C-alpha positions in Angstrom: 124.1 113.4 59.1 120.6 114.7 60.2 119.1 111.4 59.0 121.6 109.4 61.0 120.9 111.5 64.1 117.2 111.0 63.7 117.7 107.3 63.3 119.8 107.1 66.5 117.1 109.0 68.4 114.4 106.6 67.2 116.6 103.6 68.2 117.3 105.2 71.7 113.6 106.0 72.2 112.6 102.4 71.3 115.2 101.0 73.7 113.8 103.1 76.5 110.3 102.1 75.7 111.2 98.4 75.8 113.2 98.8 79.0 110.1 98.9 81.1 109.6 95.4 82.6 106.2 93.9 83.2 105.8 91.4 86.0 102.9 89.6 87.7 102.3 90.4 91.3 102.1 86.7 92.2 105.7 86.3 91.0 106.8 88.8 93.5 105.0 86.9 96.3 106.7 83.7 95.2 110.1 85.3 95.5 109.2 86.5 99.0 108.2 82.9 99.9 111.6 81.8 98.7 113.3 84.2 101.1 114.5 86.7 98.4 114.9 90.4 99.0 112.6 92.4 96.6 114.1 95.1 94.5 112.5 96.4 91.3 113.1 99.4 89.1 111.2 100.7 86.0 108.7 97.9 86.4 104.9 97.6 85.9 103.3 95.2 88.4 100.1 93.6 87.1 97.5 92.1 89.4 97.0 92.6 93.2 100.1 92.5 95.3 98.4 90.7 98.2 100.9 90.1 101.1 98.2 88.1 103.0 98.6 85.3 100.5 102.2 84.6 101.5 102.9 81.1 102.9 106.0 81.7 105.0 106.1 83.0 108.6 102.4 82.7 109.1 101.1 82.8 112.7 97.5 81.8 113.4 95.7 82.6 116.7 92.1 82.1 117.9 89.2 80.7 115.9 88.2 77.1 116.2 84.9 75.4 117.1 85.0 76.4 120.8 86.7 79.7 120.4 84.4 82.7 120.0 87.2 85.1 119.0 88.0 85.8 115.4 90.8 83.9 113.9 93.8 86.2 113.5 96.4 85.4 110.9 99.7 87.4 110.9 102.2 87.2 108.1 105.8 88.4 108.8 108.0 89.5 105.9 111.6 89.4 106.9 113.1 90.7 103.7 113.8 94.3 102.4 111.2 95.6 100.0 112.2 98.2 97.4 110.4 99.6 94.4 111.8 102.5 92.3 109.9 104.1 89.4 107.3 101.4 89.3 103.7 101.3 88.3 101.2 99.2 90.3 98.1 98.3 88.3 96.3 96.4 91.1 95.7 96.8 94.8 98.4 96.5 97.4 97.0 94.5 100.3 98.5 94.1 103.8 95.2 93.6 105.6 92.2 91.5 104.8 88.9 90.6 106.6 87.4 87.4 105.3 84.5 85.1 106.0 82.2 87.9 107.3 84.9 89.1 109.8 85.8 85.6 111.2 89.3 85.7 109.8 91.5 88.7 110.1 94.8 88.9 108.1 97.5 91.4 109.0 101.2 91.9 108.0 104.5 92.7 109.8 107.5 94.0 107.8 110.9 93.5 109.5 113.1 94.7 106.7 113.5 98.1 105.1 110.4 99.2 103.1 111.4 101.6 100.4 109.2 103.1 97.6 110.3 106.0 95.5 108.7 107.7 92.4 106.0 105.0 92.1 102.4 105.2 90.9 99.6 103.2 92.6 96.4 103.0 90.5 94.2 101.2 93.1 93.8 101.2 96.8 96.5 100.5 99.4 95.6 98.8 102.7 98.0 98.3 105.6 95.5 98.4 108.4 96.9 96.8 111.7 100.3 96.4 110.0 103.7 96.8 111.7 106.9 98.2 110.2 110.0 97.5 112.3 112.6 99.2 110.1 112.8 102.4 108.1 109.8 103.2 105.8 110.4 105.4 102.8 107.5 106.3 100.5 108.7 109.3 98.6 107.7 111.3 95.5 105.0 108.8 94.7 101.3 109.1 93.5 98.4 107.3 95.1 95.5 107.5 92.7 93.1 105.6 95.1 92.5 105.5 98.9 95.4 104.8 101.2 94.9 103.2 104.6 97.4 102.8 107.4 94.8 102.7 110.2 96.1 101.2 113.5 99.6 100.8 111.9 102.7 100.9 114.1 105.9 102.4 112.7 108.9 101.5 114.9 111.6 103.4 113.0 111.9 106.6 110.9 109.2 107.2 108.3 109.5 109.4 105.2 106.5 110.3 102.9 108.2 113.4 101.4 106.7 114.6 98.2 104.0 112.0 97.9 100.5 112.8 96.6 97.4 111.2 98.1 94.7 111.9 95.4 91.8 110.2 97.2 92.8 110.9 100.8 94.8 109.0 103.4 93.9 107.3 106.7 96.5 107.1 109.5 93.9 107.1 112.3 95.1 105.4 115.5 98.5 104.8 114.0 101.7 105.1 116.1 105.0 106.6 115.0 107.8 105.8 117.5 110.6 107.8 115.8 110.9 110.8 113.5 108.4 111.2 110.6 108.5 113.4 107.6 105.4 114.4 105.5 107.2 117.4 103.9 105.7 118.5 100.6 102.8 116.0 100.6 99.6 116.9 98.8 96.3 115.4 100.0 93.1 115.6 98.0 90.2 114.4 100.1 90.5 114.0 103.9 93.9 113.7 105.6 92.9 111.6 108.6 95.3 111.6 111.5 92.7 111.5 114.2 93.9 109.8 117.4 97.4 109.3 115.8 100.3 109.3 118.2 103.7 110.8 117.2 106.4 110.0 119.8 109.1 112.0 118.1 109.5 115.0 115.8 107.3 115.2 112.8 107.3 117.7 109.9 104.5 118.7 107.5 106.5 121.5 106.0 105.3 122.9 102.6 102.4 120.5 102.5 99.0 121.1 100.9 95.8 119.9 102.3 93.1 120.3 99.7 90.4 118.6 101.8 89.8 118.4 105.5 92.9 118.1 107.6 91.7 116.0 110.6 94.2 116.0 113.5 91.6 115.8 116.2 92.8 114.1 119.4 96.3 113.7 117.8 99.2 113.5 120.2 102.5 115.1 119.3 105.2 114.3 121.8 108.1 115.8 119.7 108.4 119.0 117.8 105.9 119.6 115.0 106.1 121.9 112.0 103.5 123.0 109.5 105.6 125.8 108.2 104.7 127.1 104.8 101.8 124.7 104.5 98.5 125.4 102.9 95.2 124.3 104.4 92.6 124.9 101.7 89.6 123.6 103.7 88.7 123.0 107.4 91.5 122.1 109.7 90.5 120.3 112.9 93.0 120.3 115.9 90.4 120.0 118.5 91.7 118.2 121.7 95.2 117.9 120.0 98.2 117.8 122.3 101.4 119.7 121.3 103.8 118.6 124.0 107.1 120.0 122.7 106.2 123.0 120.5 104.5 123.8 117.3 105.3 126.1 114.3 102.7 127.4 111.8 105.2 129.9 110.4 104.0 131.3 107.1 101.2 128.7 106.8 97.8 129.6 105.3 94.6 128.4 106.8 90.9 128.8 106.2 88.6 127.7 109.1 90.5 126.1 112.0 89.4 124.5 115.3 91.8 124.7 118.3 89.2 124.1 120.9 90.5 122.3 124.0 93.9 122.1 122.3 97.1 122.0 124.5 100.0 124.1 123.2 103.5 124.4 124.6 106.6 126.4 123.9 107.9 127.2 121.3 104.6 128.3 119.9 105.4 130.0 116.5 102.7 131.8 114.5 104.9 134.2 112.6 103.4 134.9 109.2 100.4 132.6 109.8 97.4 133.7 107.7 93.9 132.6 108.7 91.3 133.6 106.1 88.3 132.2 107.9 87.3 131.6 111.5 89.4 130.2 114.4 87.9 128.6 117.4 90.3 128.5 120.4 87.9 128.2 123.2 89.4 126.4 126.2 92.8 126.1 124.5 95.8 126.1 126.8 99.1 127.8 126.2 98.1 130.3 123.5 99.1 133.3 125.6 96.4 135.3 123.9 97.8 134.7 120.4 94.4 134.3 118.8 92.6 137.1 120.8 
């Protein structure tokens, strides 16, 4: 009986091992060009997933012999994109700058964009991209740099539980609806400088192991950093909190609130600052840091 049980375990383990599918990134692009929704589970994606190589819904502007502007190529993806428990071996590219800057490629995603429990081994670039529907990138690992600079998110965004192991760049990005960065971990710089949040956003129980850069960031909705840990310098200089902020039970080292605008509710209950805090010219603190 024991030998039979061991044999069944071996067979089951072998079945699970072989259940992992391997696909080339170019085959995914071919399916998008054919108008198919993209949905993969338990799959390894080989090669670069380069959305700028798509042939459908391509809009070209500028360029030409008498046009001194750069040629701008925009690719629109209409379909839903879904990856669950997948491993990306190559880069994921939604922006490209070619011919010494003369041709700029960017992408627009009109369908739902869902990624859960995935690993990305190389860099991710969605600079100047637009996402029109819900974006979910949860419980995933980014082993290389992640760039969403100048990106526009028109619907709800969820990055809950995701790890950025080489930093992340959301500089100049715009979030039109609610955003969740609950439980994220960022090694390297978390760059949200000049980012605009038009609705509520939460960074609850998040860990910033490198610099947390929120300089000039605009928060129109409620913002929470409750129970979050800032292990290095946190920069909120010139930041605008229009509808309240909570640092309840957060831990910080050195933090800069110089020229920062605070509004009610302004919650600091249980906040622990182990280093220095600069709140010179800050508005709305009501003497909280004195």
